[in-house]
C-alpha positions in Angstrom: -219.7 -72.5 -99.4 -216.5 -72.9 -97.4 -214.0 -75.3 -98.9 -210.6 -76.4 -97.9 -208.0 -78.3 -99.9 -207.2 -81.4 -97.9 -203.8 -82.0 -99.5 -202.6 -78.5 -99.0 -203.7 -78.2 -95.3 -202.3 -81.7 -94.4 -199.0 -80.8 -96.0 -198.8 -77.5 -94.2 -199.7 -78.9 -90.8 -197.3 -81.9 -91.2 -194.5 -79.6 -92.2 -195.1 -77.6 -89.0 -194.8 -80.6 -86.7 -192.0 -82.5 -88.6 -189.1 -80.8 -86.8 -190.6 -81.8 -83.4 -191.1 -85.3 -84.6 -187.6 -85.5 -85.9 -186.2 -84.2 -82.7 -187.9 -87.2 -81.0 -186.5 -89.6 -83.6 -190.1 -90.2 -84.7 -191.5 -90.6 -88.2 -194.3 -88.4 -89.2 -195.7 -89.5 -92.5 -198.8 -89.0 -94.7 -200.3 -91.9 -96.7 -201.1 -91.1 -100.3 -204.7 -90.0 -100.8 -206.7 -88.5 -103.7 -207.1 -84.7 -104.0 -210.1 -83.8 -102.0 -212.0 -80.6 -101.1 -213.8 -80.7 -97.8 -216.7 -78.5 -96.8 -215.2 -76.3 -94.1 -212.9 -73.3 -94.0 -209.1 -73.8 -94.3 -208.7 -72.3 -90.9 -211.1 -74.8 -89.3 -209.4 -77.8 -91.0 -205.9 -76.5 -90.0 -207.0 -76.1 -86.4 -208.6 -79.6 -86.2 -205.5 -81.3 -87.9 -203.0 -79.3 -85.8 -204.7 -80.4 -82.6 -204.7 -84.1 -83.5 -201.2 -84.2 -85.1 -199.8 -82.0 -82.3 -201.2 -84.3 -79.6 -200.0 -87.4 -81.4 -196.4 -86.0 -81.6 -196.5 -84.6 -78.0 -197.5 -87.9 -76.4 -195.3 -90.2 -78.6 -192.5 -90.3 -76.1 -194.9 -91.8 -73.5 -195.5 -94.9 -75.6 -193.6 -98.1 -74.9 -192.7 -98.6 -78.5 -189.1 -98.3 -79.8 -190.5 -97.3 -83.1 -192.2 -94.0 -82.8 -194.5 -92.8 -85.6 -197.5 -90.8 -86.6 -199.4 -91.5 -89.8 -201.9 -89.2 -91.3 -204.5 -90.8 -93.6 -207.5 -89.5 -95.5 -210.1 -91.7 -97.0 -213.1 -90.6 -99.0 -216.3 -92.7 -98.8 -218.9 -91.2 -101.0 -219.6 -87.7 -99.8 -217.6 -88.0 -96.6 -213.9 -87.5 -96.1 -212.4 -89.3 -93.0 -209.1 -88.0 -91.7 -207.2 -90.3 -89.4 -204.1 -89.6 -87.2 -202.6 -92.9 -86.0 -199.8 -93.0 -83.4 -197.7 -95.4 -81.4 -198.1 -93.3 -78.3 -199.3 -94.5 -74.9 -202.9 -95.1 -75.9 -205.9 -94.3 -73.8 -207.2 -96.1 -70.7 -210.4 -98.1 -71.4 -213.4 -95.9 -71.1 -211.5 -92.7 -71.8 -212.6 -92.6 -75.5 -215.7 -90.5 -74.9 -214.2 -88.3 -72.2 -211.2 -87.1 -74.2 -213.5 -85.0 -76.4 -215.0 -83.2 -73.4 -213.6 -79.8 -72.4 -210.9 -79.7 -69.7 -210.5 -83.5 -69.6 -206.8 -84.2 -69.2 -205.5 -87.7 -69.0 -201.9 -86.6 -68.4 -200.9 -83.8 -66.0 -197.3 -84.3 -67.0 -197.8 -82.6 -70.4 -198.7 -78.9 -70.9 -202.1 -78.0 -72.0 -205.6 -77.2 -70.6 -207.5 -80.0 -72.1 -209.3 -78.0 -74.8 -207.6 -79.4 -77.9 -209.9 -82.3 -78.5 -213.0 -80.5 -77.4 -212.1 -77.8 -79.9 -211.7 -80.4 -82.7 -215.1 -81.8 -81.8 -216.7 -78.4 -81.8 -215.2 -77.4 -85.2 -215.9 -80.7 -86.9 -219.5 -80.9 -85.6 -220.1 -77.2 -86.7 -219.5 -78.4 -90.3 -221.7 -81.4 -90.0 -219.0 -84.0 -89.2 -218.1 -86.5 -86.5 -215.1 -87.2 -84.4 -213.9 -90.4 -82.7 -211.0 -92.5 -81.5 -209.9 -96.1 -81.5 -207.2 -96.8 -78.9 -205.6 -99.5 -76.9 -203.6 -98.8 -73.8 -199.9 -99.2 -74.4 -200.2 -99.6 -78.1 -201.3 -96.2 -79.5 -204.4 -94.4 -80.8 -206.1 -93.5 -84.0 -208.0 -90.2 -83.7 -210.3 -89.5 -86.6 -212.8 -87.0 -87.9 -215.1 -86.9 -90.8 -216.2 -83.9 -92.8 -218.5 -83.6 -95.8 -216.8 -83.5 -99.1 -217.3 -80.2 -100.8 -219.6 -80.4 -103.8 -217.6 -80.1 -107.1 -218.1 -76.8 -109.0 -220.8 -77.0 -111.7 -219.5 -79.3 -114.4 -219.4 -76.8 -117.2 -216.9 -74.7 -115.3 -214.5 -77.6 -114.8 -214.2 -78.5 -118.5 -211.4 -77.1 -120.5 -212.6 -74.9 -123.3 -213.7 -76.9 -126.3 -213.9 -80.3 -124.6 -217.6 -80.2 -124.1 -218.3 -79.3 -127.7 -219.0 -82.2 -130.1 -219.7 -80.3 -133.4 
């Protein structure tokens, strides 16, 4: 089974985009979250996160806020990990929430891109049994999210340090 370390991938992707965010005088931060393994490949998780964080940073300058920030969060509910990328960018026009995940849908012609980023995220996440979505309000920002199954823990005997399971 494919598994990816959420902390490791989030840290790597955030580190990649931090210089861009700093150049825009924007804060890119990660809220603390518990160590979690998700059931997908590290490459798939990196791709999905890079698309969401990259978009959030790219469009920050179009928002009306003086404070520009992107926050990455991960929350685990039972056997599902939900990763959220919230930004203070321009937000989406009403009704665009469904369209943005379709291939070649571009809401901004001013920015480079061919409109495949979010469609790619959707395809990757759904391939691993997850879901994608967005909450957004025009002029205030967006929270793009995806959910992936949490990877099952290794068999319990393997995770115990030697001697700890013995009660002689």
